[in-house]
Each structure stands twice: as C-alpha cells, then as structure tokens.
C-alpha positions in Angstrom: 10.5 4.2 50.2 10.9 7.9 49.3 14.0 8.6 47.3 16.5 10.8 49.0 18.8 13.2 47.3 22.3 12.6 48.6 24.9 15.4 48.9 28.3 14.9 47.4 29.9 14.4 50.8 27.2 11.7 51.6 27.9 9.9 48.3 31.6 10.0 48.9 31.1 8.6 52.4 29.0 5.7 51.0 31.5 5.0 48.2 34.4 5.0 50.8 32.8 2.0 52.4 33.7 -0.1 49.4 37.1 -1.6 48.7 38.0 0.9 46.0 41.5 1.6 44.9 42.8 5.2 45.3 41.3 8.3 46.7 37.6 9.0 45.8 37.1 12.6 44.9 33.9 12.7 42.9 30.6 10.7 42.9 28.1 12.1 40.3 24.7 10.9 39.0 25.1 8.6 36.0 22.8 7.2 33.3 19.0 7.4 32.9 17.8 4.3 34.7 14.3 4.5 36.1 14.7 2.0 39.0 18.0 2.1 40.8 19.9 5.3 41.6 23.2 5.1 39.7 26.4 7.2 40.3 29.8 7.3 38.7 32.7 7.2 41.2 36.0 8.8 40.2 39.1 7.8 42.1 42.7 9.2 41.9 45.4 6.6 41.8 49.0 7.6 42.3 51.2 6.9 39.3 54.7 7.8 38.0 53.2 10.8 36.2 51.3 12.0 39.2 47.8 10.5 39.2 45.6 8.4 37.0 41.8 8.3 37.2 39.7 5.2 37.5 35.9 5.0 37.6 33.4 2.7 39.3 29.7 2.4 39.4 27.8 2.9 42.6 24.1 2.0 42.9 21.3 2.3 45.4 19.1 -0.7 45.0 15.4 0.2 44.8 13.9 -2.0 47.5 10.4 -1.0 46.4 11.0 -3.2 43.3 13.6 -5.6 44.6 12.2 -6.4 48.0 14.9 -9.0 48.6 18.1 -7.1 47.9 20.4 -9.5 49.7 19.1 -12.4 47.6 19.5 -10.3 44.5 23.1 -9.7 45.3 23.7 -13.4 46.2 22.3 -14.3 42.7 24.5 -11.8 41.0 27.5 -13.0 42.9 27.0 -16.6 41.9 26.4 -15.7 38.3 29.3 -13.3 37.9 31.7 -15.7 39.6 30.8 -18.4 37.2 31.1 -16.0 34.3 34.6 -14.9 35.4 35.8 -18.5 35.6 34.5 -19.2 32.1 36.1 -16.1 30.7 39.4 -16.8 32.3 39.4 -20.4 31.0 39.4 -19.0 27.4 42.0 -16.3 28.3 39.5 -13.5 28.2 39.3 -10.4 30.3 36.6 -10.8 33.0 37.0 -7.2 34.1 35.8 -6.1 30.6 33.6 -9.0 29.6 31.4 -9.4 32.7 30.1 -7.3 35.6 32.7 -7.3 38.5 31.4 -6.7 42.0 33.5 -4.5 44.4 33.0 -5.8 47.9 32.7 -3.5 50.9 35.7 -3.2 53.2 34.0 -5.8 55.4 34.0 -8.3 52.5 30.3 -8.2 51.6 29.0 -7.8 48.0 26.5 -5.1 49.2 26.3 -2.3 51.8 23.3 -2.1 54.1 23.0 1.4 55.3 21.1 1.2 58.6 20.5 4.9 59.2 18.1 5.1 56.2 17.5 1.4 55.5 19.1 1.5 52.0 21.1 -1.1 50.2 24.1 -0.2 47.9 26.5 -2.0 45.6 29.5 -1.2 43.6 30.9 -2.4 40.3 33.9 -1.9 38.1 33.2 0.7 35.4 33.5 -0.7 31.9 35.2 2.0 29.7 34.9 2.5 25.9 31.5 0.8 25.7 28.0 2.0 25.0 24.4 0.9 24.9 21.5 1.4 22.4 17.8 1.8 23.2 16.5 0.2 20.1 17.6 -1.7 17.0 17.0 -0.1 13.6 15.9 -2.2 10.6 19.0 -1.6 8.5 22.5 -3.1 8.1 23.7 -1.5 11.3 20.7 -2.9 13.2 21.3 -6.4 11.7 24.7 -6.5 13.3 23.2 -5.3 16.7 20.5 -8.0 16.5 23.1 -10.7 15.6 25.4 -9.5 18.5 22.5 -9.5 20.9 21.7 -13.1 20.1 25.3 -14.0 20.3 26.0 -12.5 23.7 22.8 -13.7 25.4 23.4 -17.1 24.0 26.9 -17.0 25.3 25.4 -16.0 28.7 23.5 -19.3 28.7 26.6 -21.2 27.7 28.7 -19.6 30.4 26.1 -20.6 33.1 25.2 -24.1 31.8 26.9 -25.7 34.8 25.1 -23.4 37.3 21.7 -25.1 38.0 19.0 -22.5 37.9 17.5 -23.9 41.1 20.6 -22.7 43.0 19.4 -19.1 42.5 16.8 -17.4 44.6 13.4 -16.4 43.0 13.8 -12.8 44.0 10.6 -11.5 42.2 7.7 -13.8 42.6 6.3 -15.4 39.4 8.1 -12.8 37.2 7.4 -14.5 33.9 4.5 -16.7 35.1 1.9 -15.7 32.6 -1.2 -17.2 34.4 -0.2 -15.1 37.4 0.0 -12.0 35.2 -3.4 -12.8 33.8 -4.9 -12.9 37.3 -3.3 -9.5 37.9 -5.0 -8.2 34.8 -8.4 -9.6 35.8 -8.0 -8.0 39.3 -7.2 -4.7 37.6 -10.4 -5.0 35.5 -12.4 -5.7 38.6 -11.3 -2.3 40.0 -13.8 -0.9 37.5 -12.0 2.3 36.5 -14.7 3.0 33.9 -12.9 5.9 32.3 -9.9 3.7 31.5 -11.9 0.5 30.9 -13.8 2.3 28.1 -10.5 3.1 26.4 -9.1 -0.4 26.2 -12.1 -2.8 25.6 -10.4 -4.1 22.4 -7.1 -4.7 24.2 -8.9 -6.6 27.0 -10.8 -8.7 24.4 -7.5 -9.5 22.7 -5.7 -10.4 25.9 -8.5 -12.8 26.9 -8.3 -14.5 23.5 -4.9 -15.8 24.4 -5.6 -17.1 27.9 -5.6 -20.7 26.6 -1.9 -20.7 25.6 -0.6 -18.8 28.6 0.4 -21.9 30.6 2.3 -23.7 27.8 5.9 -23.0 28.9 5.0 -23.2 32.6 3.5 -26.6 32.1 6.5 -27.9 30.1 8.9 -26.7 32.9 6.7 -28.3 35.7 6.6 -31.5 33.7 10.4 -31.5 33.4 10.4 -31.4 29.7 12.1 -28.0 29.5 15.1 -27.7 31.9 15.2 -25.1 34.6 18.2 -22.9 33.8 19.6 -19.5 34.8 17.5 -16.8 33.1 18.5 -13.2 32.8 14.8 -12.3 32.3 15.3 -8.8 30.9 17.1 -9.2 27.6 16.5 -5.7 26.2 19.1 -4.3 23.8 20.0 -1.6 26.3 21.2 -4.3 28.7 24.1 -5.0 26.3 27.2 -2.9 26.3 28.9 -2.7 22.9 32.6 -2.2 22.3 32.9 0.4 19.5 36.6 0.3 19.0 36.6 -1.9 15.9 35.0 -1.5 12.4 31.7 -3.0 13.7 30.0 -2.8 17.1 30.8 -5.9 19.1 28.7 -7.0 22.0 31.0 -6.9 25.0 29.1 -7.4 28.3 25.6 -8.1 29.6 24.5 -5.7 32.4 21.5 -5.3 34.7 21.6 -8.7 36.4 18.9 -7.8 39.0 16.4 -10.2 37.5 18.7 -13.3 37.1 16.6 -16.1 38.5 15.6 -19.7 37.9 13.7 -20.0 34.6 14.2 -21.1 31.0 16.4 -19.8 28.2 13.2 -19.4 26.3 12.3 -16.5 28.5 15.5 -14.8 27.4 15.1 -15.6 23.7 11.4 -14.5 23.9 12.3 -11.2 25.3 14.9 -10.7 22.6 12.3 -11.3 20.0 10.0 -8.8 21.7 12.6 -6.0 22.0 15.0 -6.7 19.0 12.7 -7.4 16.1 10.4 -4.4 16.2 12.7 -1.5 15.2 10.6 1.2 16.8 9.5 2.7 20.1 7.9 0.7 22.9 5.1 3.3 23.1 4.5 3.9 19.4 1.2 5.7 19.2 0.1 4.1 15.9 0.0 0.3 16.3 -0.6 -0.2 12.6 3.1 0.7 12.1 4.3 -2.1 14.4 5.8 -5.2 12.7 8.3 -7.9 13.3 11.3 -7.6 11.0 12.2 -11.1 9.6 15.6 -9.8 8.7 16.3 -8.8 12.3 14.8 -12.1 13.5 17.1 -14.0 11.3 20.2 -12.1 12.5 19.0 -12.7 16.1 18.5 -16.4 15.6 21.9 -16.7 13.8 23.8 -15.2 16.8 21.8 -17.2 19.3 22.4 -20.5 17.6 26.1 -19.8 17.1 26.5 -19.5 20.9 24.1 -21.9 22.4 22.6 -24.4 19.9 25.0 -27.1 21.2 23.3 -27.2 24.6 19.7 -26.7 23.5 17.2 -29.5 23.7 14.9 -30.1 20.6 11.9 -29.0 22.7 13.6 -25.7 23.4 14.3 -25.1 19.8 10.8 -26.0 18.6 9.3 -23.5 21.1 11.5 -20.5 20.1 8.6 -18.8 18.1 6.2 -19.4 21.0 8.6 -17.9 23.5 8.6 -14.7 21.5 4.8 -14.6 21.5 4.4 -15.5 25.2 6.9 -13.1 26.6 5.5 -10.3 24.5 2.0 -11.3 25.7 3.3 -11.3 29.3 4.5 -7.8 28.9 1.4 -6.6 27.1 -0.9 -7.7 29.9 1.4 -6.2 32.5 1.3 -2.8 30.8 -2.5 -3.1 30.4 -3.0 -4.1 34.0 -0.8 -1.2 35.2 -2.8 1.2 33.0 -6.1 0.0 34.6 -4.6 0.4 38.1 -3.6 4.0 37.5 0.1 3.5 36.5 1.4 2.2 39.8 4.4 0.3 38.6 5.9 1.6 35.3 7.1 5.2 35.0 5.1 7.2 32.5 5.6 10.5 30.7 2.0 10.9 29.7 -1.4 9.6 30.8 -2.0 6.9 28.1 1.6 5.7 27.8 1.0 2.3 29.4 -2.0 1.7 27.2 0.1 2.6 24.2 2.8 0.2 25.4 0.2 -2.6 25.7 -1.1 -1.9 22.2 2.4 -2.2 20.8 3.0 -5.5 22.5 -0.3 -6.9 21.1 0.6 -5.6 17.6 3.9 -7.4 17.8 2.0 -10.6 18.7 -0.3 -10.2 15.7 2.8 -9.7 13.4 4.4 -12.9 14.9 1.2 -14.8 14.1 1.3 -13.6 10.5 4.9 -14.5 10.1 4.9 -17.7 12.2 5.6 -20.1 9.3 8.5 -17.9 8.0 10.0 -17.7 11.5 9.9 -21.5 11.9 11.5 -21.8 8.4 14.3 -19.4 9.5 15.0 -21.5 12.6 15.2 -24.7 10.6 17.5 -23.1 8.0 19.9 -21.9 10.7 20.1 -25.2 12.6 23.3 -27.1 12.2 
C-alpha cells in the first residue's frame, strides 16, 4: 500500500469519526515512528475560563506489516481492558498508566475507511511523559533499566489471568527462531553475490547456533513453559516515563501491536537485547559492543520485583537463554533482510541492516562470555 499524504481537512474528518470530547481543530504529524502514521489531535473543550485543550493520538495502521488489523485491535482491546481493571483495583489511574482506546462514534475500536482501504485508531494522549531510544551505562541508565524491568514485569502480572491463547497470532511465527532460520537460508539461496561476499562470517556464525534455535519453542510445545500474553517488542522506547519526580519513573507501556500468545521469556529476552548494550543498534564497530552486567542486574532486579511471584522455575532458569535467543532471532532477521535487498526494515544507508546484524551477534558473544556471571546475578536476586 502506497502511503498517502492526508490534508488537514482530511485528517480532521477522520478524527471526527471517533468519539472525541470537544471540537477538533488541529491534527498534526507526531513522533518519528517508521511503521504506522501517527498524528496528534487537538480538541477545544468549553470551560468556565473559555476553552481548555485536550490531545489524543490518531494512527493509521500500516496494513503492509499488520495484515490483520482487526485482530490486532481485538488483541489490544482485550489487553487494555484487563490492564484497566487491574489498575483500578489498586486505585491507580488507568488513563495515565495504560493505553486507552477511543472508540468510533459507532462503538468500534477502529475505523475502516473504505474509500482508500485504510484502518485507523485513536488513543488518549498521555501528557508529561517521554521515551528514550537507548539506555546509557551510568547511574541514570541503571534507573531506566530497573524501571524497564519493573514495568514489563508488571505488564505480565496484570495479564496473568488473561490466557495467551485467547489472543490472535497476528504475525505468523514472529519469534519462531527455526522459521526465521528458514527465511535466512532462503535469502542465502537468492545468491546476491555482492552482498553474500560481505557477510560470510555472519552467515557462518548464524549457522553455528542452529542447534539451540528450537529450545524455547520445544519447551512451549511440550507444555513445560506456559503460553502467556507476550508484548514481543520490549524496547526501551516502548516505555513512557513520568519525569515529574526526582527520578524518571516508568509510567506506561506503549506500542501493543505485537501483543500475541507467547512466553514472558520473549519479553525478558528482548529487554536483555535492547537494554544491556548501551549503544546504537547499528554501531559500525562490533568490537565496541558489550553487555553491561550493571544494567543487566538493574533489569533483573526490576523484573523480579514485579513478576517473580508468578514465574515457574523453568522460566527463571531460562532467562539468560532468552536474552541470547531473542538477540539471535533479531540478528538473523537483519541478516536475511540485508541479503534480500532491505525489503522489511527501513535503512538510512546501504549496509545498515548488515551492521545491525553484526551488533546482535556481538551481543550474543558478550552474553556467552558473561553467562556464568549473569546466572549468578539471577540467583542472587531471587527471593
């Protein structure tokens, strides 16, 4: 689907189909996301002093990526409803601590625009909160890592009574590593010699880990690891932080497009991948890449404080492996996309997906070197 540039009047017309309080007067592009088109809605609400302004988020769902937009929204609706009930039970504020869907005036959680076959949704805007793109390896970063572990653990705790199997699998085999391996082998068979010659070592390294790729999948299929709701994209920039206090406090998890049946180990693993290497995803010098044990310890501490009470021993024992496998999963996805000519991930320069793959593989090598220390940290922090 070719992206369309919508005029202001068109954006306002779309926004007006949602049950938004007040008079909508502005809908402007918002944020820097690479998948969905996101806009900020500004609405005037009459008050004793004249008018007050309230904001909302409007998004066009990218159906090239999310080919089942109705199922995506059904998943998000189930998850957020359960979150709201949990937050209310402890006298919290669900409008600030969770995503809140604004239905259309017809009562649906999404708008299907038939004239151009697009799907839209609307959320409450969460004010006085911000996101970060990476976690630095310093005292500030330690708090971010701790808070990330805390809130994604809390996400699991909030949804423990929602069986993962009640959600749709909206992206086929998203974290299914053997499936991703097959995609890599298919990309290799395309025989793009120019690109193949540049990543021989990365292909060799990827193939060296094929034998462990099915570990989590097998444990889930055998019923040893429970199927739970999984966010599946636990990057630090999917956490909004309240910055009103002395320290940044994780407030709300955003970007629920990938919530699906899975395991909490997927979420923890992606946290390890994205929150313990304090640098860029496309660092051009892989020798600089490392896993910070300090950040890992802060992450595990926050995670355990929220969710250890519901974790099974087999889930705890596989926490280091989860970090390694999810990082591997992303590494071979970046590598396959590079070999296919960069069809999936947006790039700013020709070798970016190869650089991304190299970083993932460098993280894995650092995990292997620090494996015993990571296991020791987990044992120390267990209650």
